[in-house]
TORRO-732224 format. One record per residue (C-alpha): x, y, z; residue number from 1; residue in three letters. Coordinates in steps of 0.05 Angstrom, whole numbers, plus 32768, in hexadecimal, padded with zeros to 4 digits. Layout:
BEGIN
((X Y Z) NUM 'Ala');
...
END
This chain:
BEGIN
((7FB4 8126 7FCB) 1 'Met');
((7FC5 80EA 7FF7) 2 'Arg');
((7FAE 80A2 7FFA) 3 'Ile');
((7F94 8098 8041) 4 'Thr');
((7F99 8057 8068) 5 'Arg');
((7F4E 805C 8074) 6 'Phe');
((7F40 805E 802A) 7 'Leu');
((7F6B 8021 801B) 8 'Arg');
((7F49 7FFA 8053) 9 'Met');
((7F04 800E 8037) 10 'Met');
((7F17 7FF6 7FF1) 11 'Val');
((7F33 7FB6 8010) 12 'Gly');
((7EF2 7FA8 8034) 13 'Ser');
((7ECC 7FAB 7FF2) 14 'Val');
((7F00 7F7D 7FD3) 15 'Ala');
((7EEE 7F47 8005) 16 'Leu');
((7EA9 7F42 7FE6) 17 'Leu');
((7EC0 7F32 7F9F) 18 'Val');
((7EE7 7EFB 7F7C) 19 'Ser');
((7F13 7EF7 7F3E) 20 'Gly');
((7F58 7EE5 7F25) 21 'Ala');
((7F73 7F18 7EF3) 22 'Ser');
((7F66 7F5E 7EDC) 23 'Phe');
((7F70 7F91 7EA5) 24 'Gly');
((7F5F 7FDA 7EA0) 25 'Phe');
((7F26 7FFC 7E7C) 26 'Ala');
((7EFC 803B 7E80) 27 'Gln');
((7EC0 802E 7EAE) 28 'Ala');
((7E7A 802A 7E91) 29 'Pro');
((7E4A 8061 7EA4) 30 'Ser');
((7E0F 8034 7EB6) 31 'Asp');
((7E24 8025 7EFD) 32 'Ile');
((7DEE 8017 7F30) 33 'Ser');
((7DEB 8021 7F7A) 34 'Gly');
((7DC0 803B 7FB4) 35 'Pro');
((7D9D 8078 7F96) 36 'Ser');
((7D96 8097 7FDB) 37 'Ser');
((7DE1 809A 7FE3) 38 'Leu');
((7DF8 80B0 7F9E) 39 'Phe');
((7DDD 80C1 7F59) 40 'Asn');
((7DDF 8086 7F2B) 41 'Ile');
((7DC5 80AA 7EED) 42 'Asn');
((7DFE 80DB 7EE1) 43 'Val');
((7E29 80CD 7EA5) 44 'Arg');
((7E73 80D9 7EAE) 45 'Pro');
((7E8E 811A 7E90) 46 'Pro');
((7EC3 811D 7E5A) 47 'Asp');
((7F04 8111 7E80) 48 'Ile');
((7F2C 8136 7E4B) 49 'Asn');
((7F06 8175 7E5A) 50 'Ala');
((7F19 8174 7EA4) 51 'Ile');
((7F63 8183 7EAF) 52 'Pro');
((7F69 8164 7EF5) 53 'Val');
((7F4E 8122 7ED9) 54 'Leu');
((7F74 8126 7E98) 55 'Met');
((7FB5 812E 7EBF) 56 'Asn');
((7FA7 80EE 7EE5) 57 'Leu');
((7F9C 80C9 7EA4) 58 'Val');
((7FDC 80E6 7E87) 59 'Lys');
((8003 80CE 7EC4) 60 'Ser');
((7FEA 8087 7EBA) 61 'Gly');
((7FA9 8085 7EE1) 62 'Gly');
((7F6C 805D 7ECB) 63 'Lys');
((7F2A 807D 7EE0) 64 'Leu');
((7EE9 8059 7EEF) 65 'Tyr');
((7EAC 8085 7EFC) 66 'Phe');
((7E87 807C 7F3E) 67 'Leu');
((7E4C 80AC 7F38) 68 'Gly');
((7E38 80ED 7F5A) 69 'Glu');
((7E28 8105 7FA0) 70 'Arg');
((7E1E 814D 7FB7) 71 'Ser');
((7E36 8167 7F74) 72 'Gly');
((7E77 8140 7F79) 73 'Met');
((7E88 810D 7F44) 74 'Leu');
((7EB0 80D1 7F5C) 75 'Gly');
((7EE5 80A5 7F3B) 76 'Trp');
((7F07 8064 7F4D) 77 'Phe');
((7F4F 806A 7F34) 78 'Ile');
((7F86 8037 7F28) 79 'Ile');
((7FCB 8057 7F22) 80 'Lys');
((800E 8034 7F26) 81 'Asp');
((7FEB 7FF7 7F42) 82 'Gly');
((7FCA 801E 7F7B) 83 'Gln');
((7F81 802F 7F87) 84 'Val');
((7F68 8075 7F95) 85 'Gln');
((7F23 8094 7F9C) 86 'Ile');
((7F19 80DC 7F88) 87 'Ile');
((7EDF 810C 7F86) 88 'Tyr');
((7EDD 8147 7F56) 89 'Leu');
((7EC7 818A 7F73) 90 'Ser');
((7E87 81A8 7F56) 91 'Pro');
((7EB0 81DB 7F2E) 92 'Asp');
((7EDA 81A2 7F12) 93 'Lys');
((7F1A 81C5 7F24) 94 'Gln');
((7F30 819B 7F5F) 95 'Thr');
((7F33 8151 7F70) 96 'Ala');
((7F2E 8139 7FB8) 97 'Leu');
((7F46 80F4 7FCE) 98 'Ile');
((7F22 80CD 8005) 99 'Gly');
((7EE1 80AE 801A) 100 'Gly');
((7E9D 80D1 8019) 101 'Met');
((7E69 80CE 8050) 102 'Phe');
((7E22 80EA 8053) 103 'Ser');
((7E08 8119 8089) 104 'Ala');
((7DEB 80DB 80AB) 105 'Gln');
((7E30 80BA 80AD) 106 'Gly');
((7E21 8089 8075) 107 'Glu');
((7E5D 8071 804D) 108 'Asn');
((7E51 8088 8005) 109 'Val');
((7E92 8071 7FE6) 110 'Thr');
((7E8E 8027 7FF9) 111 'Ser');
((7E4A 801D 7FD6) 112 'Pro');
((7E65 8042 7F9A) 113 'Gln');
((7EA0 8012 7F95) 114 'Ile');
((7E72 7FD6 7FA0) 115 'Ser');
((7E46 7FEE 7F67) 116 'Ala');
((7E82 7FF6 7F3A) 117 'Leu');
((7E9C 7FB1 7F4C) 118 'Val');
((7E59 7F93 7F37) 119 'Glu');
((7E5E 7FB3 7EF2) 120 'Lys');
((7EA9 7FB1 7EE4) 121 'Asn');
((7ECE 7F6F 7EE0) 122 'Thr');
((7F13 7F8F 7EDE) 123 'Glu');
((7F09 7FB3 7F21) 124 'Val');
((7EE8 7F75 7F3F) 125 'Lys');
((7F23 7F49 7F2C) 126 'Ala');
((7F56 7F7C 7F45) 127 'Leu');
((7F36 7F82 7F8A) 128 'Leu');
((7F29 7F38 7F92) 129 'Ser');
((7F6F 7F24 7F7E) 130 'Gly');
((7F92 7F52 7FAF) 131 'Thr');
((7F61 7F42 7FE7) 132 'Ala');
((7F6E 7EF8 7FE0) 133 'Gln');
((7FB9 7F02 7FE4) 134 'Gln');
((7FB2 7F2C 8023) 135 'Gln');
((7F84 7EF9 8043) 136 'Arg');
((7FB9 7EC4 8037) 137 'Glu');
((7FED 7EEE 805A) 138 'Val');
((7FC1 7EFE 8095) 139 'Tyr');
((7FA4 7EB8 809E) 140 'Asn');
((7FE2 7E8D 8092) 141 'Ala');
((7FFE 7E91 80D9) 142 'Gly');
((7FF7 7E57 8109) 143 'Ala');
((7FC5 7E69 8141) 144 'Pro');
((7FF4 7E55 8179) 145 'Asp');
((8024 7E8C 8167) 146 'Gly');
((7FF5 7EC6 8173) 147 'Ala');
((8010 7ED6 81B8) 148 'Gly');
((8054 7EE8 819E) 149 'Ser');
((803A 7F1D 816F) 150 'Val');
((803C 7F65 818A) 151 'Pro');
((7FFC 7F8D 818B) 152 'Ala');
((7FE7 7FAC 814A) 153 'Gly');
((8007 7F76 811F) 154 'Glu');
((7FF0 7F3F 80F0) 155 'His');
((8018 7EFF 80EA) 156 'Lys');
((8029 7ED1 80B1) 157 'Ala');
((8045 7E8B 80B6) 158 'Glu');
((808F 7E7D 80AE) 159 'Ala');
((80A7 7E4D 8079) 160 'Ala');
((8098 7E04 8088) 161 'Ser');
((80D3 7DE1 80A9) 162 'Gln');
((80B2 7D9C 80AB) 163 'Gly');
((8097 7D69 807B) 164 'Gly');
((80B9 7D41 8046) 165 'Ala');
((80F7 7D5E 8024) 166 'Ser');
((8123 7D4E 7FEA) 167 'Leu');
((816D 7D59 7FEC) 168 'Gly');
((8168 7D7C 802F) 169 'Gly');
((813A 7DB2 8014) 170 'Leu');
((80F3 7DBD 802F) 171 'Pro');
((80C0 7DA3 7FFE) 172 'Ser');
((8087 7DD0 8017) 173 'Ala');
((8077 7E0F 7FF1) 174 'Ala');
((8088 7E51 8010) 175 'Leu');
((8052 7E6E 803C) 176 'Ser');
((8031 7EB0 802B) 177 'Pro');
((805B 7ED2 8061) 178 'Gly');
((809B 7EB8 8043) 179 'Glu');
((8085 7ECD 7FFD) 180 'Arg');
((8076 7F12 8016) 181 'Leu');
((80BA 7F16 8036) 182 'Met');
((80DC 7EFF 7FF6) 183 'Gln');
((80B6 7F32 7FCC) 184 'Asp');
((80CA 7F6B 7FFA) 185 'Leu');
((8113 7F55 7FFD) 186 'Lys');
((8114 7F55 7FB1) 187 'Ala');
((80F3 7F99 7FAC) 188 'Ala');
((811C 7FD8 7F9F) 189 'Ala');
((8133 7FF4 7FE2) 190 'Gly');
((816C 800D 800D) 191 'Val');
((818A 7FEB 804A) 192 'Thr');
((819A 8012 8089) 193 'Met');
((81C2 7FF6 80C3) 194 'Gly');
((81EA 7FB6 80C5) 195 'Gln');
((81C8 7F7B 80E6) 196 'Asn');
((81AF 7F48 80B4) 197 'Glu');
((8196 7F1B 80EC) 198 'Ser');
((8164 7F50 8103) 199 'Ala');
((814A 7F6E 80C2) 200 'Glu');
((8108 7F94 80BD) 201 'Leu');
((80EC 7FA7 8079) 202 'Ile');
((80C4 7FE7 8078) 203 'Met');
((809A 7FFE 803D) 204 'Val');
((8097 8049 8045) 205 'Ala');
((8084 8089 8021) 206 'Ala');
((80B4 80C3 802D) 207 'Pro');
((807D 80F5 8040) 208 'Asp');
((8052 80C4 8069) 209 'Cys');
((804E 80E1 80B1) 210 'Pro');
((8048 809C 80D1) 211 'Asn');
((8083 8083 80A9) 212 'Cys');
((80AD 80BC 80C5) 213 'Lys');
((8095 80B1 810C) 214 'Lys');
((80A4 8067 8107) 215 'Thr');
((80EA 8074 80EC) 216 'Trp');
((80F8 80A2 8127) 217 'Met');
((80EA 8067 8155) 218 'Glu');
((8116 8039 812D) 219 'Leu');
((8153 8062 811C) 220 'Arg');
((817A 805C 815D) 221 'Asp');
((8177 8011 8158) 222 'Ser');
((818C 8016 810F) 223 'Val');
((81C6 8044 811E) 224 'Arg');
((81DD 8016 8156) 225 'Asn');
((81D7 7FDA 8126) 226 'Asn');
((81A7 7FB8 8155) 227 'Lys');
((8179 7FAF 8119) 228 'Ile');
((817D 7FB9 80CE) 229 'Gln');
((8145 7FDC 80A8) 230 'Val');
((813A 7FD5 805E) 231 'Arg');
((810E 800E 8045) 232 'Val');
((80E5 7FFF 8006) 233 'Val');
((80D0 8044 7FEE) 234 'Pro');
((808D 8052 7FCE) 235 'Val');
((8066 8092 7FC4) 236 'Tyr');
((8022 80A1 7FE1) 237 'Asn');
((800C 80E0 7FBB) 238 'Ser');
((8002 80F9 7F75) 239 'Thr');
((8031 8129 7F54) 240 'Gly');
((807C 8125 7F4C) 241 'Glu');
((8095 8137 7F92) 242 'Gly');
((8091 80F7 7FBA) 243 'Glu');
((80A2 80C7 7F82) 244 'Ile');
((80E0 80F0 7F74) 245 'Arg');
((80F6 80ED 7FBC) 246 'Val');
((80E7 80A2 7FC0) 247 'Ala');
((8110 8095 7F81) 248 'Ala');
((8148 80C2 7F99) 249 'Gln');
((814E 8099 7FD9) 250 'Leu');
((815F 805D 7FAE) 251 'Leu');
((8199 8083 7F8E) 252 'Lys');
((81B8 80A6 7FCA) 253 'Thr');
((81FE 8091 7FDF) 254 'Ala');
((81ED 8092 802A) 255 'Asn');
((81A4 807F 8032) 256 'Pro');
((81A5 807E 807E) 257 'Leu');
((81BE 80C5 8085) 258 'Glu');
((8193 80DF 804C) 259 'Ala');
((8153 80BD 8065) 260 'Trp');
((815F 80D3 80AC) 261 'Asp');
((816A 811B 8098) 262 'Arg');
((812C 811B 806B) 263 'Tyr');
((8101 80FF 80A3) 264 'Val');
((811C 8137 80D0) 265 'Glu');
((8102 816A 809D) 266 'Gly');
((813F 8176 8071) 267 'Asp');
((8121 8172 802B) 268 'Ala');
((8165 817F 800C) 269 'Ala');
((817D 813B 8026) 270 'Ala');
((8158 8118 7FED) 271 'Leu');
((8158 8150 7FBA) 272 'Ala');
((816C 8144 7F72) 273 'Gly');
((814F 8123 7F36) 274 'Glu');
((8152 80D6 7F36) 275 'Pro');
((8158 80AF 7EF5) 276 'Asp');
((8120 808B 7ED2) 277 'Asp');
((8138 8047 7EEC) 278 'Met');
((812F 805E 7F34) 279 'Ala');
((80E9 8079 7F25) 280 'Arg');
((80D5 8037 7F04) 281 'Arg');
((80F0 8012 7F41) 282 'Ala');
((80C2 803A 7F6F) 283 'Val');
((8087 802C 7F42) 284 'Ile');
((809A 7FE3 7F45) 285 'Gly');
((8096 7FE8 7F90) 286 'Asn');
((804F 8003 7F8A) 287 'Leu');
((803C 7FC7 7F5F) 288 'Asn');
((8054 7F9C 7F99) 289 'Leu');
((8029 7FC5 7FC9) 290 'Val');
((7FED 7FB6 7F9C) 291 'Ala');
((7FFE 7F6C 7F96) 292 'Lys');
((7FFD 7F63 7FE2) 293 'Trp');
((7FC4 7F94 7FEE) 294 'Asn');
((7FEE 7FBC 801F) 295 'Ile');
((7FBD 7FED 803D) 296 'Gln');
((7FE7 801F 8063) 297 'Gly');
((802D 803A 806F) 298 'Tyr');
((805B 802A 808E) 299 'Pro');
((8055 7FE0 8080) 300 'Tyr');
((808A 7FB8 80A5) 301 'Met');
((809D 7F6F 809F) 302 'Val');
((80D0 7F49 80C8) 303 'Tyr');
((80DF 7F04 80E4) 304 'Arg');
((80D1 7EFF 812E) 305 'Gly');
((80F9 7ED7 8161) 306 'Lys');
((80C6 7E9E 815A) 307 'Asp');
((80D8 7E97 8110) 308 'Gly');
((8096 7EB3 80F7) 309 'Arg');
((808E 7EEC 80C6) 310 'Ile');
((806F 7F27 80E9) 311 'Lys');
((804A 7F60 80C7) 312 'Ile');
((803F 7FA5 80E5) 313 'Val');
((8011 7FD3 80BD) 314 'Gln');
((8013 801B 80D1) 315 'Gly');
((8039 803A 810B) 316 'Lys');
((8043 8004 8140) 317 'Pro');
((801E 800E 8182) 318 'Glu');
((8059 7FF0 81A7) 319 'Arg');
((809B 7FF9 8182) 320 'Met');
((80C1 7FDD 81BD) 321 'Ala');
((809D 7F9A 81B4) 322 'Ala');
((80B0 7F99 816A) 323 'Val');
((80F9 7FA8 817A) 324 'Leu');
((80FB 7F73 81B0) 325 'Thr');
((80DD 7F3F 8181) 326 'Asp');
((810D 7F53 8149) 327 'Leu');
((814F 7F5C 816D) 328 'Ser');
((8183 7F24 816C) 329 'Arg');
END
């Protein structure tokens, strides 16, 4: 099961409607309300312990919040490792499907379900509002006169203030959201490929993400020629052990550039092996960072452009050449 970029964006849009500051985790109440024409609001959630596919999610650290029923499918809002997922249980309760649900008339069923849950559950409300506020800060912090320098498909965030009063030669202004984002990603567990610190791009990527692989294929020649330097911050984008193991193994490999390149080309043996618990915890820590900044799709790339501003590219760039031109020194 895979977390789709569409689903993250849908959850993010609901987050913009709520407000809050902190959150905890709890089992969702069963008395959710919502448009009765779109989903059944009177169904009580089943015993999770009696449904193996749900029980396994709980055992792996997931917190489940019941969303109601539509077309015989029971829905859950799930928080696992700091990430949000939406799943629907098949009528025979043997399979869980991840993604958004639409009616035959094209109506979005999932979004109203989440909205109804947010109205009844303060933990979920605070989670969504907190991450949405942080993302708004990143997207809105850039100065309007710099928009022309940002390649298509990107958001921009303001660079650290260079003006204003200072003490001892140090800027007195607080770091902008873009600079804080850059600092967080630099401090995250990752591997550096290429040797050009003046032209560094940070890429949050999941090993089995198709767009991450396609993006790397457009970057690797510049990396190998040391025109740019890429720091990959690995995460995982699916349940089960496969992708988290690969992401953690990337952190432990002696030659990350060769191993990552071979893996992207289809050589699974390049990142085979069993990583230690510390590497696994590091990958989970990266996911917590993803949740903190409400990153809604992979790859997620951050770099400093030639104009000094922090640039953000979410998803596969429409014009990689423009990114490389803006990045190269």
